[in-house]
N, C-alpha and C positions, 0 to 999 in steps of 0.2 A: 417120285416113286410112291405109289399108294401104300397106305399103312396096312399092315396085316391085321386080321381080325383080332388077334390077341393084343396087339399094340393099341388098337382102337378101344377095346374094352378096358384096358389098363388106363388109358387116358380119360375115358369117361368116368371110371371109378375114382380116379384122383380128384376129379371135379365134382364128385357126388352126383353125377348124372347117369350112372350106369343103368338105373331102372327105366330111363326114358327110351333106350333103344335095345338094351341087351337083356332085359328081364321082362318076361310077360306079365301082364296085369294079373293080380290075384284072382282066383276063381270066385264066382259069386257065392254069397253066403248060402250054405246048404239049407238053412231053415227057410221053408217056403213062405212063412209069415213075414220074413224080412224083405220079401220082394215087393211089399206094399207098405204104404204109410197110412196107418189108421187115421180117420177123421175125428175120432173122439165121440162120434154118434154111433152107438152100438147097432141100431137098426139099419143105418146106412152102410156101415162097414160089413155087416152080415150079407147084405145084398150085393155089395161090390167085391166080395171075395177077399175082404181084408182091408180095403181102402184104395187109395190112389196108387197106381204103379210107380215104382222108382225107376229112374233112368229114362223116363218118357215125359213128353210135353203134354200136359192135360189141361182141361178147361173147366171153369165153372161159369156158366152163363145164366143171365136172368135180368129182368127189369129191376128198377128201383123198388125197394121193399119186398123183394122176393126171397130174402134170406142169405144173400151172398156174403155180407159182412159177418153175420152170425156164424156161418159155416167156416169162414176163414179164421175167425177168432177161436173157434173150437179146434180147428186143425193146428193152429199155432200153440194152443194150450196143451194139446195132446203131444205134440212134438217136443216142446220144451220140458214137459213132464218126463219124457223118455231120456232127457239129457242131450237132445240134439240141438245144434245151432240152427237158427231160422233167420230168414231175411224177407223183407217186404219192400218191393220197389213200388212206392206209393205215388203213382203218376200225378194225381191231383191233390196230394197232401190232404187226404180225407181221414186218415186213421185217427181214431179217438183212443189215446193212450190209457185214459182212465177206464174205458170200457174193456180194453184189452187186459188190463190188470184185474178187473173185476171178473173177467171170464177165466182167469187162471193162467194167463200167459206170463212166463218168467221173463221179464223185460231185460234182464241181464244176459239172456241168450237170444235176443232179438236184435238184428241189424235193420234199422229203419232208414231207407233211402227216400228222402222227401223231394217230390217234384213240384212243378207248378205249371198247370195248363189252364187256360182261360175257358171256362165252361161255355160262355157265349162269345165266340171269337170276334165276330164282326170283321174289322180290318186286321185282326191279329192272327189270321189263319197261318201265316208263315211262322209266327212265333210258336204257335201250338205244335206245328209239325216238327220244329227243331226240338221242342221240349220232349215230345214223344220219342224222337230219335235218340235224344240223350238218355231217356229212361231205358230204352232198349240196350244202349251201350252199357249202362250200369248193370242191367240184368246179365249181359254177356260176361262182364268182368266177374260178377259173383259166381256164375256157373264155372268159369275158368278157374277161380280160386279153389273151388271144391270145399269139402268138409261141412257142407250144409245139408241137414236132413230135409228141410222144407224151404223152398223159395217160391214166393208169390209175386206175381206182376199184377197189381190191382189197377186196372184201367176202367173200372165200372162206371165212373162218371165222366170219363174223357169224351170229347166230341167224336162221334162215329167217323167223321171224315178224316180226322187225324190218324185213325187206326187203319182205315181201308186203303189209304194211300201208301202204306208201308209195302215194300216189295214182298212177294210171296217167299222169296228165298231167305228172308229174315227168319222165318220160323223153321225152315229146313236147317239153317246154320245153327240155331239154338238146339234143335233136336240132336244134331251131331255132337254138340258139346255134352249133352246129357247122357248119351248112350254109354252103358257100362258103369254108370255112377250110382251111388246110393241115394241120390237126391230126388225128392218129389218136387216137381215144378208145375205150378198151376197158373194159368192165365185167367184173369177174372174180368169179365166184360158183359155188356148187354147182348152181344152177338158173337158167334164163333169167329175166332181170329186165325187160328193155326190151320184150320181145314184139315187136309189129309195128313198133316204132321202131328195131329193131336192123338195121344194114346187113349185118353178117356175124356169124353165130353159129358158133363153133368149139367142138365138144364133145371133151373129152379123156377118155380112159379107159385102163385097163390093157390092153395088147395081148393079144389072145386072149380077152378078156372083153367089151370094148365093141365088138361087131361080130363079124366072122368069126374063128373060132379058128384058131390056127396061124400068125398073121401076125406073131408076135413077133420072128422072125428070131433075134437073139442073146439071146433071153430066158432061155435055160437049159433045164432039164429039164422035159419035158412041158408046154411052154407057160407055165411059171412066169415072170411078168414081172419078178421080182426076181432080180438076179444078185449073186453073191458071189465074192470072190477069197480063197481059204482060208476064214477065218471072218469076213472083213471085208466089209461092205456095199460093193458096187461101183457099183450103179446100178439103174435099172429101165427097162423098155421100155413105152412108151405108144403109143396110137393116137389120131390127130387126125382128126375127121370134121366136114365142113361140114354143118350141119343147117338152116341158113337163110342165104340170100344175097339181099338185096332188089334189088340192082342188076345181078347177074350170075347166069347159070345154071350150075349144077354138076351133074354126073352122079355122085352118091354118091361124093364125093371122100374118100378115106381115105389117111392117110400114117402110117407107123410111125416113131416117134421113140425115141431112147434118151437117157437122162440119166445123168450120171456124178457120183459123189460127189467133192467137193473134198478 
């Protein structure tokens, strides 16, 4: 004989599972600012309407030396400064902990998942594919655990083939895990990965090359994005451009950013 509703609720409550089926999820935070996770870069946050959207799968794409790592460290520092827990699934084990600490990241609020992918696979292509799939499983476990304000999947230096062979349903499944949560989740890579599943895609590139020329500002001579002090590397200027925004409309948003060497 099937259990009555009251009996089922009592049983779930006794096992401390009543919220899973009998209680609706809490309503979203009424503060509209909480709907986004600030990046820690005021100029970029102002153009993004507060930052990256929570509860959506977003992307930061760009080539090497485009500012991907600098922006990630800024986001981690801003999130940990707000008291949030953060996580980085480091597919290629490229995170520099000293640089993260110098950028202001509170390491005691950072979960670092270290992976290992061969940059030049040769005969190790199957090994790379398994490593990327393991990294995706680690990302899914983190999203299922919840309680993270920012989760990053850093595949910026992973072989492109290992990422393109992932089924498209991978990103749809991750997006379903994120919906309704307060987590900002960003995929970092050289090219878009999530495609239509991405809430916000931010493309980074050297100022003066990715988009209109001459927007580098302090980039140095003749639009050169790299700056030097005497013979020492000082930093580089990059340009951030919103190329996809699922939930909001943007009119060709471009922001010039500068990174400094520690």
